[in-house]
C-alpha positions as CSV (number, residue, x, y, z in Angstrom):
1,M,0.0,0.0,0.0
2,S,1.1,3.6,-0.6
3,E,-0.1,7.1,-0.5
4,A,0.4,9.3,-3.5
5,T,1.6,12.8,-3.5
6,S,1.7,14.9,-6.7
7,G,4.7,16.8,-7.9
8,T,6.8,17.6,-10.9
9,T,10.1,16.3,-12.3
10,T,13.0,18.5,-13.3
11,D,11.5,19.0,-16.8
12,G,8.3,20.2,-15.4
13,N,6.2,17.2,-16.2
14,P,3.7,15.9,-13.6
15,A,5.0,13.2,-11.3
16,T,3.6,11.1,-8.5
17,Y,5.6,10.5,-5.3
18,H,4.5,7.3,-3.7
19,L,4.9,7.3,0.1
20,P,5.2,3.6,1.1
21,V,3.5,2.4,4.2
22,A,4.0,-1.3,3.3
23,E,5.3,-3.6,6.0
24,E,9.0,-3.4,6.2
25,Q,11.4,-6.3,6.5
26,V,12.7,-7.0,9.9
27,E,16.4,-7.8,10.2
28,G,17.0,-11.4,9.4
29,L,13.4,-12.2,8.5
30,P,11.1,-11.6,5.5
31,P,7.9,-9.7,5.9
32,G,4.8,-11.4,7.4
33,F,4.3,-14.1,9.9
34,G,3.9,-17.1,7.6
35,D,1.0,-19.0,6.0
36,G,-1.6,-21.4,7.4
37,L,-2.1,-22.4,11.0
38,A,1.6,-21.9,11.8
39,G,1.4,-18.3,10.6
40,K,-1.7,-17.6,12.7
41,A,0.1,-19.2,15.7
42,A,3.1,-16.9,15.2
43,F,0.8,-13.9,14.8
44,L,-1.0,-14.7,18.1
45,I,2.2,-15.3,19.9
46,A,3.4,-11.8,18.8
47,V,0.2,-10.3,20.0
48,A,0.4,-12.1,23.3
49,F,4.0,-11.0,23.7
50,S,3.0,-7.3,23.3
51,V,0.0,-7.6,25.6
52,F,2.2,-9.2,28.3
53,Q,4.8,-6.5,28.0
54,I,2.3,-3.7,28.0
55,Y,0.5,-5.2,31.1
56,I,3.9,-5.5,32.9
57,A,4.8,-1.9,32.0
58,A,1.4,-0.6,33.2
59,Y,1.1,-2.6,36.4
60,G,4.5,-4.3,37.1
61,S,3.1,-7.1,39.2
62,L,5.9,-9.6,38.6
63,P,9.5,-9.7,40.0
64,S,12.1,-8.2,37.6
65,Q,13.9,-11.6,37.2
66,V,10.7,-13.2,36.1
67,V,9.9,-10.4,33.6
68,R,13.4,-10.7,32.1
69,A,13.1,-14.5,31.8
70,M,9.7,-14.4,30.2
71,H,10.9,-11.6,27.9
72,V,13.7,-13.8,26.6
73,G,11.3,-16.8,26.5
74,F,8.9,-14.9,24.3
75,L,11.8,-13.7,22.1
76,L,12.9,-17.3,21.6
77,L,9.4,-18.7,20.9
78,L,8.5,-15.9,18.4
79,G,12.0,-15.9,16.9
80,F,12.2,-19.6,16.2
81,G,8.6,-19.7,15.2
82,L,9.2,-17.0,12.5
83,I,12.3,-18.8,11.4
84,A,10.3,-22.0,11.0
85,N,7.5,-20.2,9.1
86,L,9.5,-17.8,6.9
87,R,12.9,-19.4,6.3
88,A,12.7,-23.2,6.9
89,T,11.9,-25.3,3.9
90,G,11.1,-28.9,4.9
91,L,8.5,-30.1,7.4
92,A,11.2,-31.6,9.6
93,A,13.1,-28.3,9.8
94,K,9.9,-26.3,10.6
95,A,9.0,-28.8,13.4
96,A,12.6,-28.6,14.7
97,F,12.5,-24.8,14.9
98,W,9.1,-24.7,16.6
99,T,10.4,-27.2,19.1
100,L,13.4,-25.0,19.9
101,G,11.0,-22.1,20.3
102,V,8.8,-24.0,22.7
103,L,11.9,-25.1,24.7
104,G,13.0,-21.5,24.8
105,F,9.7,-20.4,26.2
106,G,9.9,-23.2,28.7
107,T,13.1,-21.7,30.1
108,G,11.1,-18.5,30.9
109,L,8.3,-20.5,32.5
110,Y,10.8,-22.5,34.5
111,N,12.2,-19.2,36.0
112,W,8.7,-18.1,36.8
113,V,7.4,-21.3,38.4
114,F,10.6,-21.9,40.4
115,Y,11.5,-18.3,41.1
116,A,11.6,-18.5,44.9
117,D,13.4,-21.9,44.8
118,L,16.0,-20.6,42.4
119,I,16.8,-17.7,44.7
120,R,17.1,-20.0,47.7
121,R,19.5,-22.4,46.0
122,S,21.6,-19.7,44.1
123,G,25.1,-21.1,43.8
124,F,23.9,-24.6,44.5
125,L,21.9,-25.4,41.4
126,T,20.3,-28.8,40.9
127,T,20.7,-31.0,37.8
128,P,17.4,-29.8,36.2
129,D,18.6,-26.2,36.9
130,L,21.8,-26.9,35.1
131,I,20.1,-28.5,32.1
132,V,17.6,-25.6,31.7
133,G,20.3,-23.0,32.1
134,A,22.6,-24.7,29.6
135,L,19.7,-25.0,27.2
136,L,19.0,-21.3,27.5
137,V,22.5,-20.4,26.6
138,V,22.5,-22.7,23.6
139,L,19.2,-21.4,22.3
140,V,20.2,-17.7,22.7
141,F,23.3,-18.4,20.7
142,E,21.3,-20.2,17.9
143,A,18.7,-17.4,17.8
144,A,21.3,-14.7,17.6
145,R,23.1,-16.6,14.8
146,R,19.9,-17.0,12.8
147,L,18.5,-13.5,13.4
148,M,21.6,-11.3,13.8
149,G,24.1,-13.1,11.7
150,L,27.3,-15.1,12.5
151,P,29.7,-12.3,13.6
152,L,27.8,-11.4,16.8
153,A,27.4,-15.1,17.8
154,V,31.1,-15.7,17.2
155,I,32.2,-12.7,19.3
156,A,30.0,-13.8,22.2
157,F,31.3,-17.4,21.8
158,L,34.9,-16.2,22.1
159,F,34.1,-14.5,25.3
160,L,32.3,-17.6,26.6
161,A,35.2,-19.8,25.6
162,Y,37.6,-17.5,27.5
163,C,35.7,-18.3,30.6
164,F,36.4,-22.0,30.1
165,V,40.1,-21.8,28.9
166,G,41.3,-18.5,30.3
167,N,43.0,-20.2,33.3
168,H,45.4,-21.9,30.8
169,L,46.4,-18.6,29.1
170,P,49.5,-16.6,29.9
171,P,49.4,-13.3,31.9
172,P,47.8,-10.8,31.7
173,F,44.9,-12.8,30.3
174,I,44.9,-15.7,32.8
175,H,42.1,-16.0,35.4
176,R,41.5,-18.4,38.2
177,G,39.1,-20.8,36.3
178,Y,35.4,-21.5,36.7
179,D,33.5,-24.8,36.7
180,F,30.5,-25.5,34.6
181,A,27.9,-25.0,37.3
182,Q,29.3,-21.6,38.2
183,L,29.2,-20.4,34.6
184,V,25.6,-21.7,34.1
185,D,24.6,-19.9,37.3
186,T,26.2,-16.6,36.1
187,F,25.0,-16.6,32.5
188,A,21.6,-18.3,32.8
189,Y,20.3,-17.2,36.2
190,G,22.2,-14.2,37.5
191,T,21.7,-10.5,36.6
192,E,25.1,-10.2,35.0
193,G,24.5,-12.7,32.2
194,I,21.7,-13.2,29.7
195,Y,19.2,-11.6,32.2
196,G,21.5,-8.6,32.7
197,T,20.9,-4.9,32.3
198,P,20.5,-5.0,28.5
199,V,17.6,-7.5,28.7
200,Y,16.1,-5.5,31.5
201,V,16.2,-2.4,29.4
202,S,14.8,-4.3,26.4
203,A,11.9,-5.6,28.5
204,A,11.2,-2.5,30.4
205,Y,11.8,0.4,27.9
206,I,12.7,-0.6,24.4
207,F,9.8,-3.0,23.7
208,I,7.2,-0.4,24.7
209,F,8.8,2.3,22.4
210,V,9.0,-0.2,19.5
211,V,5.3,-1.0,19.8
212,F,4.6,2.8,20.2
213,A,6.4,3.4,16.9
214,A,4.4,0.6,15.2
215,F,1.1,2.2,16.3
216,L,2.1,5.6,15.2
217,E,3.2,4.3,11.8
218,R,-0.1,2.4,11.3
219,A,-1.9,5.6,12.3
220,G,-0.3,7.5,9.5
221,M,2.7,9.2,11.1
222,I,5.0,8.3,8.2
223,A,2.6,9.9,5.7
224,L,2.5,13.0,7.9
225,F,6.3,13.3,8.2
226,N,6.7,12.7,4.4
227,D,4.0,15.3,3.5
228,F,5.4,17.8,5.9
229,A,9.0,17.2,4.7
230,L,8.0,17.4,1.0
231,G,6.1,20.7,1.5
232,L,8.7,22.3,3.7
233,V,12.0,21.6,2.0
234,G,11.0,20.0,-1.3
235,S,11.5,23.2,-3.1
236,W,15.0,23.8,-1.7
237,R,18.1,23.2,-3.8
238,G,18.4,19.5,-4.0
239,G,14.8,19.2,-2.7
240,P,14.3,15.4,-2.9
241,A,17.4,14.8,-0.8
242,Q,16.5,17.5,1.7
243,V,13.1,15.7,2.0
244,C,15.0,12.5,2.8
245,V,17.1,14.1,5.5
246,L,14.1,15.9,7.2
247,S,11.7,13.0,7.1
248,S,14.4,10.7,8.5
249,A,15.1,13.2,11.3
250,L,11.4,13.3,12.1
251,M,11.1,9.6,12.0
252,G,14.0,9.5,14.4
253,T,11.8,11.2,17.0
254,I,9.6,8.1,17.3
255,S,11.8,5.2,16.0
256,G,15.4,4.6,16.8
257,S,15.9,1.9,14.2
258,G,18.6,2.6,11.5
259,V,18.9,-0.1,8.9
260,A,15.1,-0.8,9.1
261,N,14.5,2.9,8.3
262,V,16.7,2.7,5.3
263,V,14.6,-0.2,3.9
264,A,11.3,1.4,4.8
265,S,11.8,4.9,3.5
266,G,14.5,4.3,0.9
267,Q,12.1,2.7,-1.5
268,F,10.5,6.1,-1.9
269,T,13.4,8.6,-1.4
270,I,16.2,7.0,-3.3
271,P,14.3,6.7,-6.6
272,L,13.0,10.2,-6.2
273,M,16.5,11.6,-5.7
274,K,17.8,9.7,-8.7
275,R,14.9,10.9,-10.8
276,F,15.9,14.5,-10.0
277,G,19.5,14.1,-11.0
278,F,21.4,12.9,-8.0
279,R,24.1,10.2,-8.5
280,S,23.0,6.7,-7.4
281,A,25.8,6.5,-4.8
282,F,25.0,9.9,-3.3
283,A,21.2,9.1,-3.2
284,G,21.9,5.9,-1.3
285,A,24.3,7.6,1.0
286,V,21.8,10.4,1.9
287,E,19.2,7.8,2.9
288,A,21.7,5.7,4.8
289,T,23.2,8.6,6.7
290,S,20.0,10.3,7.6
291,S,18.3,7.1,8.7
292,M,21.2,6.1,11.0
293,G,21.0,9.6,12.5
294,G,17.5,8.7,13.8
295,Q,19.3,6.8,16.6
296,I,20.7,10.1,18.0
297,M,17.6,12.2,17.4
298,P,15.7,13.2,20.6
299,P,13.3,12.7,22.2
300,V,13.1,8.9,21.7
301,M,16.5,8.2,20.0
302,G,17.7,4.6,19.7
303,A,17.6,1.7,22.1
304,V,21.1,2.5,23.2
305,A,20.0,5.7,24.8
306,F,17.8,3.7,27.3
307,I,20.6,1.3,28.0
308,M,22.9,4.2,28.5
309,A,20.6,5.9,31.0
310,E,20.2,2.6,32.9
311,T,23.9,1.8,32.9
312,L,24.9,5.3,34.1
313,N,22.0,5.5,36.5
314,I,20.9,8.9,35.3
315,P,17.5,10.2,34.2
316,Y,16.8,9.5,30.5
317,A,16.3,13.3,30.1
318,E,20.0,13.8,30.8
319,V,20.9,11.5,27.9
320,V,18.5,13.5,25.7
321,K,19.9,16.8,26.8
322,A,23.4,15.6,25.9
323,A,22.3,14.5,22.5
324,I,20.3,17.5,21.4
325,I,23.1,19.7,20.0
326,P,25.1,16.9,18.4
327,A,21.9,15.6,16.7
328,L,21.1,19.0,15.2
329,L,24.7,19.3,14.0
330,Y,24.6,15.9,12.5
331,F,21.4,16.6,10.4
332,G,22.6,20.1,9.7
333,A,25.7,18.7,8.2
334,C,23.5,16.4,6.0
335,F,21.4,19.4,4.8
336,W,24.5,21.4,4.1
337,Q,26.3,18.8,2.0
338,V,23.1,18.0,0.1
339,H,22.9,21.7,-0.7
340,L,26.5,21.8,-1.9
341,E,26.2,18.6,-3.9
342,A,23.1,19.9,-5.6
343,G,24.9,23.2,-6.4
344,K,27.9,21.3,-7.8
345,A,25.6,19.3,-10.1
346,G,23.4,22.2,-11.0
347,L,20.3,20.7,-9.5
348,H,17.2,22.6,-8.3
349,G,14.3,21.8,-6.1
350,M,10.9,20.5,-6.9
351,A,8.2,22.8,-8.2
352,K,6.7,24.4,-5.0
353,A,3.2,24.9,-6.5
354,E,2.9,21.1,-7.0
355,L,4.1,20.2,-3.5
356,P,1.8,19.5,-0.6
357,D,1.1,22.2,2.0
358,P,3.1,21.2,5.0
359,W,0.9,23.0,7.4
360,E,-2.2,21.5,5.8
361,A,-0.7,18.1,6.5
362,V,-0.2,19.1,10.1
363,R,-3.7,20.4,10.3
364,K,-5.2,17.2,9.0
365,H,-3.1,14.9,11.2
366,W,-2.3,17.0,14.2
367,P,-3.9,14.6,16.7
368,L,-1.0,12.2,15.9
369,V,1.4,14.7,17.4
370,L,-0.4,14.7,20.7
371,P,1.0,11.4,22.0
372,L,4.5,12.4,21.0
373,A,4.0,15.7,22.8
374,V,2.8,13.9,25.9
375,L,5.8,11.6,25.7
376,V,8.3,14.5,25.5
377,Y,6.6,16.2,28.4
378,L,6.6,13.2,30.6
379,L,10.3,12.4,29.8
380,F,11.4,15.9,30.7
381,A,9.1,16.2,33.7
382,G,11.1,13.5,35.4
383,Y,8.8,10.5,34.8
384,T,10.5,7.2,34.0
385,P,10.8,6.2,30.3
386,I,8.6,3.1,30.9
387,F,5.8,5.3,32.3
388,A,6.2,7.9,29.5
389,G,6.3,5.3,26.8
390,T,3.3,3.3,28.2
391,M,1.2,6.5,28.5
392,G,2.2,7.6,25.0
393,L,1.3,4.2,23.6
394,A,-2.1,4.2,25.4
395,L,-3.0,7.7,24.2
396,T,-2.1,6.6,20.6
397,I,-4.5,3.7,21.0
398,V,-7.2,6.0,22.3
399,L,-6.7,8.3,19.2
400,I,-6.9,5.3,16.8
401,L,-9.9,3.8,18.4
402,G,-11.7,7.1,18.8
403,T,-11.4,8.0,15.1
404,P,-14.0,5.7,13.7
405,L,-16.4,6.5,16.5
406,A,-16.0,10.3,15.8
407,A,-16.7,9.6,12.1
408,L,-20.2,8.4,13.1
409,I,-21.0,11.8,14.6
410,G,-22.5,14.1,12.1
411,P,-22.3,17.7,13.3
412,L,-18.8,19.2,13.8
413,A,-19.8,20.6,17.2
414,F,-20.7,17.2,18.5
415,R,-17.5,15.7,17.2
416,V,-15.5,18.5,19.0
417,V,-17.4,17.7,22.2
418,F,-16.7,14.0,21.8
419,W,-13.0,14.5,21.4
420,L,-12.8,17.0,24.3
421,A,-14.6,14.5,26.5
422,L,-12.4,11.6,25.4
423,G,-9.3,13.7,25.8
424,L,-10.2,14.8,29.4
425,A,-11.0,11.1,30.3
426,A,-7.7,9.9,28.8
427,A,-5.7,12.7,30.5
428,S,-7.2,11.9,33.9
429,F,-4.6,9.2,34.3
430,M,-2.2,11.9,35.6
431,R,-4.5,12.3,38.6
432,F,-6.3,9.0,39.0
433,G,-3.7,6.5,37.7
434,V,-3.5,4.1,34.7
435,N,-6.7,2.2,35.6
436,V,-8.8,5.1,34.3
437,L,-6.9,5.0,31.0
438,S,-7.4,1.2,30.8
439,L,-11.2,1.7,31.3
440,V,-11.3,4.3,28.6
441,I,-9.5,1.9,26.1
442,A,-11.8,-1.0,27.2
443,A,-14.9,1.2,26.5
444,L,-13.6,2.2,23.1
445,V,-12.9,-1.4,22.2
446,V,-16.4,-2.4,23.1
447,A,-17.8,0.5,21.1
448,C,-15.7,-0.4,18.1
449,L,-16.9,-4.0,18.1
450,A,-20.4,-2.8,17.3
451,F,-19.8,-1.8,13.7
452,K,-17.7,-2.7,10.7
453,G,-15.4,0.4,10.6
454,G,-14.7,0.0,14.3
455,R,-13.8,-3.7,13.9
456,E,-11.4,-2.8,11.1
457,T,-9.8,-0.3,13.4
458,L,-9.4,-3.0,16.1
459,R,-7.7,-5.1,13.5
460,I,-5.2,-2.3,12.8
461,C,-4.5,-2.2,16.6
462,V,-4.0,-6.0,16.7
463,D,-1.7,-5.9,13.7
464,S,0.3,-3.1,15.3
465,L,0.8,-5.2,18.5
466,A,2.0,-8.1,16.3
467,E,4.3,-5.9,14.2
468,G,5.7,-4.2,17.3
469,A,6.7,-7.6,18.8
470,K,8.3,-8.7,15.5
471,N,10.2,-5.4,15.2
472,A,11.5,-5.8,18.7
473,L,13.0,-9.3,18.0
474,P,16.5,-8.1,16.7
475,V,16.9,-5.7,19.6
476,G,15.8,-8.2,22.2
477,I,18.0,-11.0,20.9
478,A,21.0,-8.7,20.6
479,C,20.5,-7.7,24.2
480,A,20.3,-11.3,25.3
481,I,23.4,-12.5,23.5
482,V,25.5,-9.5,24.6
483,G,24.7,-10.5,28.2
484,I,27.3,-13.3,27.6
485,V,29.9,-10.7,26.9
486,I,29.0,-8.6,30.0
487,G,28.9,-11.7,32.2
488,T,32.4,-12.6,31.0
489,L,33.8,-9.1,31.7
490,T,32.3,-9.1,35.1
491,L,33.3,-12.6,36.1
492,T,36.8,-12.7,34.8
493,G,37.9,-9.0,35.3
494,I,39.4,-9.0,31.8
495,A,38.0,-5.5,31.3
496,S,40.4,-4.1,33.8
497,T,43.3,-5.3,31.6
498,F,42.0,-3.4,28.6
499,I,41.1,-0.3,30.7
500,G,44.7,-0.2,32.1
501,W,46.1,-0.4,28.6
502,I,44.0,2.5,27.4
503,I,44.8,4.6,30.5
504,S,48.5,4.0,30.1
505,I,48.3,5.3,26.5
506,G,46.1,8.2,27.4
507,E,48.3,9.4,30.2
508,N,50.7,10.6,27.5
509,N,48.2,11.2,24.7
510,L,44.4,11.4,25.2
511,F,43.8,11.9,21.5
512,L,45.5,8.6,20.7
513,S,43.3,6.9,23.3
514,L,40.2,8.4,21.6
515,V,41.4,7.2,18.2
516,L,41.9,3.7,19.5
517,T,38.5,3.7,21.1
518,M,37.0,4.9,17.8
519,L,38.8,2.2,15.9
520,T,37.5,-0.4,18.3
521,C,33.9,0.8,17.8
522,L,34.3,0.8,14.0
523,V,35.9,-2.6,13.9
524,L,33.3,-4.2,16.2
525,G,30.6,-2.5,14.2
526,M,31.7,-4.4,11.1
527,G,30.0,-7.5,12.4
528,I,27.6,-6.5,15.1
529,P,24.7,-4.0,15.5
530,T,24.9,-0.7,17.4
531,I,23.5,-2.0,20.7
532,P,26.0,-4.8,21.4
533,N,28.7,-2.6,20.0
534,Y,27.9,0.1,22.5
535,I,27.6,-2.3,25.4
536,I,30.8,-4.0,24.7
537,T,32.9,-1.0,24.0
538,S,31.5,1.2,26.7
539,S,32.2,-1.6,29.2
540,L,35.8,-1.6,28.1
541,A,36.6,2.0,27.1
542,G,34.1,4.0,29.2
543,P,35.8,3.6,32.5
544,A,39.2,4.2,30.9
545,L,38.1,7.5,29.4
546,L,36.5,8.5,32.6
547,S,39.7,8.0,34.5
548,L,41.4,10.2,31.9
549,G,39.1,13.1,32.8
550,V,36.4,12.7,30.1
551,P,32.9,13.3,31.6
552,L,30.9,10.1,32.1
553,V,28.1,11.0,29.7
554,V,30.5,12.3,27.1
555,S,32.6,9.1,27.1
556,H,29.5,6.9,26.6
557,M,28.2,9.2,23.9
558,F,31.6,9.0,22.2
559,V,31.2,5.3,22.0
560,F,27.6,5.5,21.0
561,Y,28.3,7.8,18.1
562,F,31.0,5.6,16.6
563,G,28.9,2.6,17.0
564,I,26.5,4.3,14.7
565,M,29.2,5.4,12.3
566,A,30.3,1.8,12.0
567,D,27.1,1.1,10.0
568,L,28.1,3.8,7.5
569,T,31.9,3.1,7.3
570,P,33.3,0.8,4.6
571,P,34.1,-2.0,4.1
572,V,31.0,-3.5,5.8
573,A,28.7,-0.4,6.2
574,L,25.4,-2.3,6.9
575,A,23.2,0.8,6.3
576,A,25.0,1.5,3.0
577,F,24.5,-2.1,1.8
578,A,20.8,-2.0,2.8
579,A,20.4,1.1,0.5
580,A,22.4,-0.5,-2.4
581,P,19.5,-2.6,-4.0
582,M,17.2,0.5,-4.1
583,A,20.0,2.7,-5.4
584,K,21.2,0.0,-7.8
585,E,24.8,0.9,-6.8
586,S,27.7,-0.7,-5.1
587,G,27.4,-0.7,-1.3
588,L,31.0,0.2,-1.0
589,K,30.5,3.4,-3.1
590,I,27.5,4.3,-1.1
591,G,29.5,3.8,2.1
592,I,32.3,6.1,0.9
593,Q,29.7,8.8,0.1
594,A,28.0,8.2,3.5
595,T,31.3,8.6,5.4
596,K,31.6,12.1,3.8
597,L,28.0,13.0,4.6
598,A,28.3,11.9,8.2
599,I,31.3,14.1,8.9
600,A,29.6,15.6,11.9
601,G,29.3,12.2,13.4
602,F,33.0,11.9,13.3
603,V,33.9,15.4,14.4
604,V,31.4,16.1,17.2
605,P,32.4,13.3,19.6
606,F,36.1,14.5,19.5
607,M,35.0,18.1,20.0
608,A,32.8,17.1,22.9
609,V,35.6,15.4,24.7
610,Y,37.7,18.6,24.7
611,T,34.8,20.9,25.1
612,P,32.0,19.0,27.0
613,A,29.7,22.1,26.8
614,L,28.9,20.9,23.3
615,M,26.9,18.1,25.0
616,L,25.7,20.5,27.7
617,Q,28.1,19.0,30.2
618,D,31.0,20.4,32.2
619,A,31.9,24.1,31.8
620,G,35.2,25.2,30.3
621,P,37.4,28.2,30.4
622,V,35.1,30.4,28.3
623,A,32.3,29.9,30.8
624,A,34.6,31.1,33.6
625,S,35.0,34.4,31.8
626,F,31.8,35.0,30.0
627,G,29.2,32.5,31.4
628,Y,28.1,29.0,30.5
629,P,25.5,30.1,27.8
630,V,28.2,32.0,26.0
631,E,30.5,29.0,26.0
632,V,27.8,26.8,24.6
633,A,26.9,29.3,21.9
634,Y,30.5,29.7,20.9
635,I,31.2,26.0,20.7
636,V,28.1,25.5,18.6
637,V,29.1,28.3,16.2
638,K,32.6,26.9,16.0
639,A,31.3,23.4,15.2
640,C,29.0,24.8,12.5
641,M,31.9,26.6,10.9
642,G,33.9,23.4,11.0
643,I,31.0,21.5,9.3
644,V,30.8,24.3,6.7
645,L,34.5,24.0,5.9
646,W,34.7,20.2,5.9
647,G,31.5,19.9,3.9
648,A,32.9,22.2,1.3
649,A,36.2,20.3,1.3
650,A,34.5,16.9,1.0
651,V,32.1,18.0,-1.9
652,G,34.6,20.4,-3.6
653,F,32.0,23.2,-4.0
654,L,31.0,26.3,-2.1
655,A,30.0,29.2,-4.3
656,R,31.5,27.4,-7.2
657,R,33.8,24.4,-7.8
658,M,37.0,24.4,-5.8
659,A,40.5,23.5,-6.8
660,W,42.3,20.8,-4.9
661,W,44.3,23.3,-2.9
662,E,41.2,25.2,-1.9
663,R,39.8,22.0,-0.5
664,F,43.0,21.4,1.4
665,V,42.9,25.0,2.9
666,A,39.2,24.5,3.9
667,F,40.1,21.2,5.6
668,C,43.0,22.7,7.5
669,A,40.9,25.6,8.7
670,G,38.2,23.2,9.9
671,L,40.9,21.1,11.6
672,L,42.3,24.1,13.5
673,L,38.8,25.0,14.8
674,V,38.2,21.4,16.0
675,A,41.7,21.0,17.6
676,A,40.9,23.1,20.7
677,L,44.6,23.8,21.3
678,P,46.1,27.2,22.3
679,L,45.8,29.7,19.4
680,T,44.2,27.1,17.0
681,D,40.8,28.8,17.3
682,E,42.2,32.2,16.4
683,T,44.2,30.8,13.5
684,G,41.3,28.7,12.3
685,W,38.8,31.6,12.3
686,A,41.3,33.9,10.5
687,L,42.1,31.3,7.9
688,A,38.4,30.3,7.5
689,L,37.1,33.8,7.1
690,A,39.9,34.8,4.8
691,W,39.5,31.8,2.5
692,I,35.7,32.1,2.4
693,G,35.9,35.8,1.6
694,W,38.4,35.2,-1.2
695,H,36.5,32.2,-2.6
696,C,33.2,34.2,-2.8
697,W,35.0,37.2,-4.3
698,R,36.6,35.0,-6.9
699,A,33.3,33.3,-7.7
700,R,31.5,36.6,-8.2
701,R,34.3,37.8,-10.5
702,L,34.2,34.7,-12.6
703,S,30.5,34.8,-12.8
704,A,30.6,38.5,-13.9
705,T,33.3,37.7,-16.5
706,G,31.2,34.8,-17.8
707,A,28.1,37.0,-18.0
708,A,30.0,39.7,-19.9
709,R,31.1,37.2,-22.5
């Protein structure tokens, strides 16, 4: 299915821009749930998974350990069930995968049923405990291999193997050795293994926000964002690519997925960019770069942000605060380089008269913004992310279920009264608790059952529950398997060896420590997604950078950013290769272009380490003399100038095409501004302003000479 929006091509002929709302492919799995009875079973399991998680989020009546175990159990049941339905070919293979899924779900039930007994005999597990625990570890590895690919499973296996054989290795890698029962207890039953912090965050926060995004998408949020982006920036120079950047930034406010966003929106934006004259590699790079930026775009950001808040034991709003300026710089750099690339190629925007009115799109769909506004308010008012996400999801459901009922009301005044009454009833949860909101939703469900349009709306809600559970699979499985890595680091203490190594280097050269940390993130990111990349690298490098004087939030954001950049950096560049089929271009070429576009993602983390005010953290010397707001403003302006210079150097165009030496001068001026050393700012500003002035003067003179001829 798609929605059509009219427009014109570069030659002025009418064109239709199709905004896809079709179901997107989840990482490792084709679309859908399968055919026949097995497909219906998988669909119902997905719905039950979502209902269970929403109930726990709203009422929290089970112990945390049970919730984590059931979360992983549902992940294994649904994951292996979908593998059986969508990827297995023979009947025996389908039966085998379904059996694995049932066994995986059984491990969760085992933790639930014997919860009190397992606590009492912690450290003294029985034979059944050891069998169930070992089975859980094996199933998590197999699910990760099937759904996330071999690299992540191999990395986790190497850490697990180290627990078994590390006592035979030479110093400094040797440890005291651990028996089988102790390892099973750590990885399968403790809170430092599979059921560790990542799975807790997946069960408590991430799942709710993934389902929230699924409901908003079904309600038409993607169409709203696309129409708004088309109308607002479609007429700018390089309009189709600017639309891609803005729509991806907007989508980042509700969905932190990266590669999935490339697949979902790229089928519309990439052909549109190519149709208006952009090179295939550049079109794919714009989509990949802007989609990956969704993970750092407040207020929701990516799943890593929730893990970071839990790991650092800080309010989620603090993570959002630290990400605001870097996110704006990231997308600002994308806009700027698209503008330069379009100027270099002589491209123009789309015809403004044929584009949709952005404010008309907002007027038609403004109710969809309300749940997002409530979510932002609750996050910044100090409420927990789980409460904010649950309430945002509940209000979205109220809007969806109320729409067909409002359509039955004829006079506009009565419809207004209906929405006011429904809004007041839904908003009363702030005073009377979630039970009131639950009663409102139950009443709407009963009312919708009474007529056909209402029943179709209920079907949309059920589909959203199922899609949300399926979309959460890759994140949940990644959080489970990375628990093996965290458990190994905690149990063996090997992290302290790596930390000591980084510290010893950084004592003499902090920049070199940062570069090594960056390379670690990029290398790990070649084979594993952003979430496990962040968890592993922050566990190793985060404490080391903190001991070197880097603020805690900045050190973790540094790792987070380069975990994202790994999906754009060749040779692997997962986001670039996801865009390749739609761009009909080499993934390597797209990755090279994406690396240029994402220049802010490489520059900002280094700047933030030396000037933490860029992430609204510790004050620097400028604040001591002129105040903290002045320092923040100066750092932002300096970062913008660096992006302007490096963008021009990367594209080779500013007011007109640049010679190689001009690009070199622009790069050096940007480097001086970023360096944050004595006198580098002054030298950088002088060189930048002198070069820009000379370049613009030369461009005007050449243009005047050409016009005279």
